[in-house]
MDTraj code that builds the backbone (N, CA, C; nanometers):
import mdtraj as md
import numpy as np

residues = "MET LYS ILE VAL ALA ASP THR ASN THR PHE LEU ALA VAL ALA LEU ASP GLU PRO GLU LYS THR LEU ILE ILE ASP LEU THR LEU GLY HIS GLU LEU LEU ALA PRO GLU VAL LEU PRO PHE GLU ILE GLY ASN ALA LEU THR ALA MET MET LYS LYS ARG SER LEU GLU PRO ASP GLU LEU GLY PRO ALA TRP ASP ALA VAL GLN ARG ILE PRO VAL GLU LEU ARG GLN VAL ASP PHE GLN ASP ALA LEU ARG ILE ALA GLY ARG TYR ASN ILE TYR ALA TYR ASP ALA TYR VAL LEU GLY CYS ALA MET ALA THR ARG SER PRO LEU LEU THR LEU ASP ARG GLY LEU LYS ALA VAL ALA ARG GLU ALA GLY VAL GLU VAL LEU GLU".split()
xyz = np.array([
    [4.0965, -6.3180, 7.1720],
    [4.2308, -6.2966, 7.1253],
    [4.2607, -6.1488, 7.1205],
    [4.3838, -6.1133, 7.1502],
    [4.4285, -5.9748, 7.1370],
    [4.4981, -5.9595, 7.0028],
    [4.4701, -5.8476, 6.9348],
    [4.5265, -5.8191, 6.8026],
    [4.5914, -5.6799, 6.8083],
    [4.7141, -5.6703, 6.7616],
    [4.7810, -5.5410, 6.7516],
    [4.7489, -5.4844, 6.6141],
    [4.6935, -5.3643, 6.6138],
    [4.6585, -5.2983, 6.4879],
    [4.7368, -5.1698, 6.4731],
    [4.7735, -5.1361, 6.3506],
    [4.8475, -5.0143, 6.3311],
    [4.7582, -4.9045, 6.2762],
    [4.8153, -4.7876, 6.2614],
    [4.7418, -4.6675, 6.2240],
    [4.6598, -4.6846, 6.0986],
    [4.7162, -4.7467, 5.9964],
    [4.6439, -4.7541, 5.8706],
    [4.5152, -4.8341, 5.8810],
    [4.5081, -4.9302, 5.9730],
    [4.3841, -5.0043, 5.9883],
    [4.2756, -4.9190, 6.0550],
    [4.3150, -4.8399, 6.1523],
    [4.2179, -4.7501, 6.2185],
    [4.1657, -4.6483, 6.1181],
    [4.2551, -4.5921, 6.0380],
    [4.2120, -4.4918, 5.9394],
    [4.1251, -4.5543, 5.8312],
    [4.1564, -4.6758, 5.7890],
    [4.0747, -4.7414, 5.6859],
    [3.9312, -4.7590, 5.7337],
    [3.9149, -4.7945, 5.8614],
    [3.7805, -4.8121, 5.9172],
    [3.7113, -4.6748, 5.9319],
    [3.7809, -4.5814, 5.9927],
    [3.7213, -4.4500, 6.0194],
    [3.6848, -4.3755, 5.8909],
    [3.7653, -4.3928, 5.7875],
    [3.7435, -4.3196, 5.6617],
    [3.6681, -4.4021, 5.5577],
    [3.6142, -4.5176, 5.6013],
    [3.5303, -4.6008, 5.5169],
    [3.6013, -4.6439, 5.3891],
    [3.7271, -4.6857, 5.4032],
    [3.8067, -4.7329, 5.2897],
    [3.7614, -4.8733, 5.2496],
    [3.7994, -4.9202, 5.1307],
    [3.7548, -5.0528, 5.0822],
    [3.7917, -5.1678, 5.1779],
    [3.8993, -5.1544, 5.2545],
    [3.9430, -5.2603, 5.3449],
    [3.8627, -5.2666, 5.4740],
    [3.7736, -5.1721, 5.4939],
    [3.6989, -5.1607, 5.6216],
    [3.6291, -5.2903, 5.6589],
    [3.5548, -5.3509, 5.5671],
    [3.4795, -5.4714, 5.5995],
    [3.5704, -5.5850, 5.6417],
    [3.6796, -5.6052, 5.5701],
    [3.7750, -5.7109, 5.6055],
    [3.8337, -5.6859, 5.7454],
    [3.8718, -5.5633, 5.7740],
    [3.9294, -5.5305, 5.9048],
    [3.8283, -5.5599, 6.0163],
    [3.7044, -5.5198, 5.9960],
    [3.6024, -5.5445, 6.0969],
    [3.5798, -5.6938, 6.1137],
    [3.5740, -5.7674, 6.0031],
    [3.5564, -5.9131, 6.0108],
    [3.6688, -5.9794, 6.0872],
    [3.7929, -5.9349, 6.0646],
    [3.9086, -5.9950, 6.1307],
    [3.9153, -5.9628, 6.2793],
    [3.8592, -5.8488, 6.3183],
    [3.8719, -5.8054, 6.4561],
    [3.7468, -5.8222, 6.5421],
    [3.6365, -5.8564, 6.4795],
    [3.5109, -5.8690, 6.5529],
    [3.5234, -5.9719, 6.6654],
    [3.4903, -5.9299, 6.7859],
    [3.4957, -6.0184, 6.9007],
    [3.6337, -6.0290, 6.9643],
    [3.7307, -5.9526, 6.9144],
    [3.8671, -5.9546, 6.9687],
    [3.9006, -5.8198, 7.0277],
    [4.0054, -5.8196, 7.1100],
    [4.0540, -5.6960, 7.1729],
    [4.1637, -5.6352, 7.0856],
    [4.1548, -5.5068, 7.0611],
    [4.2590, -5.4373, 6.9834],
    [4.3598, -5.3740, 7.0786],
    [4.4869, -5.3876, 7.0413],
    [4.5969, -5.3234, 7.1130],
    [4.6746, -5.2382, 7.0124],
    [4.7378, -5.1348, 7.0640],
    [4.8241, -5.0509, 6.9799],
    [4.9238, -4.9801, 7.0714],
    [5.0369, -4.9367, 7.0167],
    [5.1306, -4.8582, 7.0977],
    [5.0677, -4.7261, 7.1407],
    [5.1107, -4.6767, 7.2547],
    [5.0543, -4.5537, 7.3109],
    [5.0698, -4.4305, 7.2214],
    [5.1529, -4.4388, 7.1194],
    [5.1721, -4.3266, 7.0278],
    [5.0640, -4.3216, 6.9195],
    [4.9729, -4.4160, 6.9199],
    [4.8686, -4.4233, 6.8156],
    [4.7947, -4.2911, 6.7934],
    [4.7445, -4.2234, 6.8974],
    [4.6724, -4.0982, 6.8710],
    [4.7582, -3.9934, 6.7997],
    [4.8858, -3.9880, 6.8333],
    [4.9745, -3.8895, 6.7681],
    [4.9956, -3.9264, 6.6209],
    [5.0121, -4.0549, 6.5959],
    [5.0317, -4.1004, 6.4580],
    [4.9055, -4.0788, 6.3750],
    [4.7888, -4.1009, 6.4324],
    [4.6633, -4.0770, 6.3627],
    [4.6482, -3.9283, 6.3310],
    [4.6760, -3.8445, 6.4274],
    [4.6690, -3.6995, 6.4019],
    [4.7610, -3.6574, 6.2900],
    [4.8823, -3.7108, 6.2916],
    [4.9799, -3.6797, 6.1880],
    [4.9315, -3.7310, 6.0515],
    [4.8802, -3.8520, 6.0485],
    [4.8337, -3.9068, 5.9223],
    [4.7147, -3.8281, 5.8661],
    [4.6240, -3.7864, 5.9530],
    [4.5111, -3.7073, 5.9063],
    [4.5556, -3.5742, 5.8479],
    [4.6479, -3.5073, 5.9140],
    [4.6937, -3.3791, 5.8606],
    [4.7762, -3.3981, 5.7339],
    [4.8492, -3.5092, 5.7231],
    [4.9218, -3.5406, 5.5989],
    [4.8230, -3.5583, 5.4851],
    [4.7117, -3.6257, 5.5126],
    [4.6099, -3.6441, 5.4116],
    [4.5486, -3.5100, 5.3693],
    [4.5315, -3.4192, 5.4672],
    [4.4794, -3.2864, 5.4355],
    [4.5786, -3.2121, 5.3458],
    [4.7066, -3.2180, 5.3787],
    [4.8065, -3.1484, 5.3009],
    [4.8144, -3.2035, 5.1564],
    [4.7851, -3.3341, 5.1406],
    [4.7834, -3.3953, 5.0092],
    [4.6485, -3.3776, 4.9399],
    [4.5587, -3.3095, 5.0092],
    [4.4259, -3.2782, 4.9582],
    [4.3355, -3.3999, 4.9390],
    [4.3622, -3.5076, 5.0146],
    [4.2692, -3.6201, 5.0105],
    [4.1662, -3.6089, 5.1230],
    [4.1850, -3.5140, 5.2132],
    [4.0871, -3.4768, 5.3169],
    [4.0807, -3.3245, 5.3199],
    [3.9612, -3.2744, 5.3391],
    [3.9425, -3.1297, 5.3566],
    [3.9627, -3.0941, 5.5029],
    [4.0027, -2.9720, 5.5340],
    [4.0224, -2.9339, 5.6733],
    [3.9011, -2.9611, 5.7610],
    [3.7798, -2.9400, 5.7082],
    [3.6603, -2.9631, 5.7892],
    [3.6284, -3.1111, 5.8066],
    [3.7028, -3.2004, 5.7439],
    [3.6829, -3.3429, 5.7605],
    [3.7725, -3.4009, 5.8700],
    [3.8700, -3.3215, 5.9170],
    [3.9633, -3.3715, 6.0190],
    [3.8931, -3.4087, 6.1488],
    [3.8085, -3.3210, 6.1986],
    [3.7388, -3.3458, 6.3252],
    [3.6505, -3.4692, 6.3182],
    [3.5647, -3.4805, 6.2171],
    [3.4827, -3.6023, 6.2075],
    [3.5661, -3.7304, 6.1913],
    [3.6766, -3.7222, 6.1178],
    [3.7620, -3.8406, 6.1028],
    [3.8221, -3.8798, 6.2389],
    [3.8663, -3.7800, 6.3146],
    [3.9223, -3.8073, 6.4484],
    [3.8155, -3.8709, 6.5366],
    [3.6940, -3.8153, 6.5328],
    [3.5838, -3.8692, 6.6139],
    [3.5533, -4.0140, 6.5766],
    [3.5595, -4.0467, 6.4474],
    [3.5325, -4.1837, 6.4029],
    [3.6391, -4.2790, 6.4566],
    [3.7645, -4.2378, 6.4540],
    [3.8705, -4.3219, 6.5088],
    [3.8506, -4.3430, 6.6581],
    [3.8083, -4.2385, 6.7290],
    [3.7911, -4.2476, 6.8733],
    [3.6829, -4.3432, 6.9155],
    [3.5950, -4.3777, 6.8241],
    [3.4864, -4.4724, 6.8564],
    [3.5333, -4.6191, 6.8477],
    [3.6559, -4.6400, 6.7993],
    [3.7082, -4.7750, 6.7892],
    [3.7781, -4.8104, 6.9209],
    [3.7286, -4.9108, 6.9940],
    [3.7906, -4.9447, 7.1226],
    [3.9288, -5.0064, 7.1022],
    [4.0265, -4.9511, 7.1745],
    [4.1640, -4.9997, 7.1654],
    [4.2346, -4.9787, 7.2988],
    [4.3145, -5.0739, 7.3374],
    [4.3962, -5.0585, 7.4574],
    [4.5339, -5.0118, 7.4142],
    [4.5724, -4.8954, 7.4631],
    [4.7040, -4.8400, 7.4277],
    [4.8099, -4.8967, 7.5227],
    [4.9172, -4.9463, 7.4645],
    [5.0250, -5.0082, 7.5412],
    [5.1485, -4.9185, 7.5442],
    [5.2149, -4.9162, 7.6580],
    [5.3356, -4.8380, 7.6732],
    [5.4442, -4.8865, 7.5776],
    [5.5168, -4.7923, 7.5207],
    [5.6241, -4.8230, 7.4256],
    [5.7555, -4.8381, 7.5039],
    [5.8258, -4.9459, 7.4763],
    [5.9624, -4.9636, 7.5265],
    [6.0549, -4.9090, 7.4180],
    [6.0976, -4.7850, 7.4333],
    [6.1705, -4.7173, 7.3282],
    [6.3074, -4.7822, 7.2997],
    [6.3749, -4.8318, 7.4013],
    [6.5024, -4.9004, 7.3775],
    [6.4807, -5.0236, 7.2917],
    [6.3768, -5.1002, 7.3257],
    [6.3475, -5.2204, 7.2475],
    [6.3056, -5.1832, 7.1053],
    [6.2247, -5.0788, 7.0935],
    [6.1805, -5.0358, 6.9609],
    [6.2992, -4.9923, 6.8750],
    [6.3923, -4.9223, 6.9331],
    [6.5106, -4.8798, 6.8554],
    [6.5954, -5.0000, 6.8159],
    [6.6035, -5.0985, 6.9026],
    [6.6746, -5.2215, 6.8687],
    [6.6071, -5.2902, 6.7507],
    [6.4743, -5.2989, 6.7556],
    [6.3955, -5.3614, 6.6470],
    [6.4139, -5.2812, 6.5184],
    [6.4052, -5.1498, 6.5283],
    [6.4217, -5.0641, 6.4106],
    [6.5582, -5.0849, 6.3463],
    [6.6619, -5.0920, 6.4296],
    [6.7957, -5.1141, 6.3757],
    [6.8132, -5.2525, 6.3161],
    [6.7576, -5.3517, 6.3810],
    [6.7720, -5.4897, 6.3316],
    [6.7052, -5.5094, 6.1971],
    [6.5858, -5.4504, 6.1803],
    [6.5076, -5.4737, 6.0599],
    [6.5077, -5.3547, 5.9634],
    [6.5839, -5.2504, 5.9975],
    [6.5945, -5.1318, 5.9105],
    [6.4560, -5.0721, 5.8786],
    [6.3801, -5.0449, 5.9850],
    [6.2451, -4.9890, 5.9703],
    [6.2345, -4.8594, 6.0501],
    [6.1302, -4.7828, 6.0222],
    [6.1044, -4.6615, 6.0975],
    [6.0627, -4.6939, 6.2398],
    [6.0838, -4.5978, 6.3287],
    [6.0518, -4.6142, 6.4694],
    [5.9045, -4.6513, 6.4888],
    [5.8114, -4.5838, 6.4208],
    [5.6714, -4.6144, 6.4429],
    [5.6411, -4.7609, 6.4083],
    [5.6963, -4.8087, 6.2981],
    [5.6757, -4.9498, 6.2649],
    [5.7332, -5.0395, 6.3733],
    [5.8466, -4.9983, 6.4295],
    [5.9078, -5.0762, 6.5373],
    [5.8218, -5.0712, 6.6625],
    [5.7540, -4.9630, 6.6893],
    [5.6635, -4.9564, 6.8059],
    [5.5518, -5.0606, 6.7902],
    [5.4950, -5.0663, 6.6717],
    [5.3863, -5.1607, 6.6454],
    [5.4378, -5.3042, 6.6516],
    [5.5479, -5.3293, 6.5863],
    [5.6054, -5.4641, 6.5857],
    [5.6456, -5.5053, 6.7260],
    [5.7058, -5.4134, 6.8000],
    [5.7439, -5.4433, 6.9383],
    [5.6234, -5.4756, 7.0259],
    [5.5150, -5.4057, 7.0022],
    [5.3904, -5.4307, 7.0781],
    [5.3396, -5.5716, 7.0490],
    [5.3401, -5.6098, 6.9225],
    [5.2967, -5.7449, 6.8847],
    [5.3879, -5.8513, 6.9457],
    [5.5172, -5.8254, 6.9414],
    [5.6121, -5.9213, 6.9964],
    [5.5983, -5.9338, 7.1468],
    [5.5860, -5.8218, 7.2142],
    [5.5783, -5.8218, 7.3619],
    [5.4515, -5.8881, 7.4116],
    [5.3437, -5.8736, 7.3381],
    [5.2156, -5.9326, 7.3821],
    [5.1881, -6.0670, 7.3175],
    [5.2779, -6.1082, 7.2304],
    [5.2602, -6.2345, 7.1553],
    [5.1253, -6.2378, 7.0843],
    [5.0957, -6.1256, 7.0218],
    [4.9674, -6.1092, 6.9521],
    [4.9907, -6.0977, 6.8042],
    [4.8921, -6.1413, 6.7255],
    [4.9040, -6.1211, 6.5803],
    [4.8946, -5.9732, 6.5440],
    [4.9460, -5.9409, 6.4270],
    [4.9501, -5.8037, 6.3786],
    [4.8505, -5.7865, 6.2650],
    [4.7796, -5.6739, 6.2666],
    [4.6907, -5.6368, 6.1572],
    [4.7404, -5.5052, 6.1007],
    [4.7830, -5.5087, 5.9781],
    [4.8345, -5.3901, 5.9086],
    [4.7994, -5.4009, 5.7609],
    [4.7932, -5.2874, 5.6943],
    [4.7760, -5.2835, 5.5499],
    [4.9094, -5.2566, 5.4788],
    [5.0141, -5.2385, 5.5588],
    [5.1470, -5.2035, 5.5076],
    [5.2209, -5.3322, 5.4673],
    [5.2436, -5.3509, 5.3380],
    [5.3098, -5.4718, 5.2885],
    [5.4500, -5.4894, 5.3458],
    [5.5236, -5.3805, 5.3543],
    [5.6579, -5.3882, 5.4074],
    [5.6583, -5.4332, 5.5523],
    [5.5694, -5.3788, 5.6325],
    [5.5606, -5.4176, 5.7730],
    [5.5162, -5.5617, 5.7856],
    [5.4270, -5.6070, 5.6982],
    [5.3858, -5.7477, 5.7001],
    [5.5069, -5.8385, 5.6798],
    [5.5894, -5.8032, 5.5831],
    [5.7103, -5.8857, 5.5538],
    [5.8046, -5.8884, 5.6712],
    [5.8274, -5.7727, 5.7322],
    [5.9190, -5.7671, 5.8491],
    [5.8600, -5.8444, 5.9644],
    [5.7306, -5.8322, 5.9875],
    [5.6660, -5.9045, 6.0964],
    [5.6854, -6.0547, 6.0787],
    [5.6623, -6.1028, 5.9582],
    [5.6807, -6.2475, 5.9325],
    [5.8261, -6.2875, 5.9571],
    [5.9188, -6.2045, 5.9130],
    [6.0612, -6.2319, 5.9353],
    [6.0927, -6.2388, 6.0853],
    [6.0231, -6.1553, 6.1623],
    [6.0456, -6.1493, 6.3084],
    [5.9674, -6.2601, 6.3833],
    [5.8892, -6.3387, 6.3114],
    [5.8144, -6.4466, 6.3718],
    [5.6805, -6.4044, 6.4289],
    [5.6286, -6.2923, 6.3830],
    [5.4994, -6.2408, 6.4290],
    [5.3916, -6.2849, 6.3287],
    [5.2833, -6.3404, 6.3800],
    [5.1718, -6.3773, 6.2939],
    [5.1083, -6.2513, 6.2368],
    [5.0742, -6.2572, 6.1082],
    [5.0101, -6.1451, 6.0414],
    [4.8706, -6.1883, 5.9987],
    [4.7707, -6.1093, 6.0355],
    [4.6335, -6.1375, 5.9966],
    [4.6069, -6.0793, 5.8578],
    [4.5403, -6.1578, 5.7745],
    [4.5060, -6.1088, 5.6404],
    [4.3687, -6.1569, 5.6015],
])
top = md.Topology()
chain = top.add_chain()
for i, resn in enumerate(residues, 1):
    res = top.add_residue(resn, chain, resSeq=i)
    for name in ("N", "CA", "C"):
        top.add_atom(name, md.element.get_by_symbol(name[0]), res)
traj = md.Trajectory(xyz[None], top)
């Protein structure tokens, strides 16, 4: 099975967060997909964590390396479709990229974001928990 995962799931695994075991259990033996903007979003999230002082500057490189060890197929973003989804559900573009990827591939979504889970269900996308 193919599973669309968003940034927070990759970071939870790479940074050894409490949800790591559940995420690994849910994805073991499956293919991960994500929008092609994933590396940019991960970089942004890591630096945001540094600015909030939950990561030290010298932890950025190792965190990036840990994320890079997670196999994922990056999918091209249909920006027109994503903007339509964002407008319809009143969500940020990045969430629309992830949701659009799940919709286009007819794959379940794995996210730790409660708001995105609710929108995905409203859009008819299966959410893994």
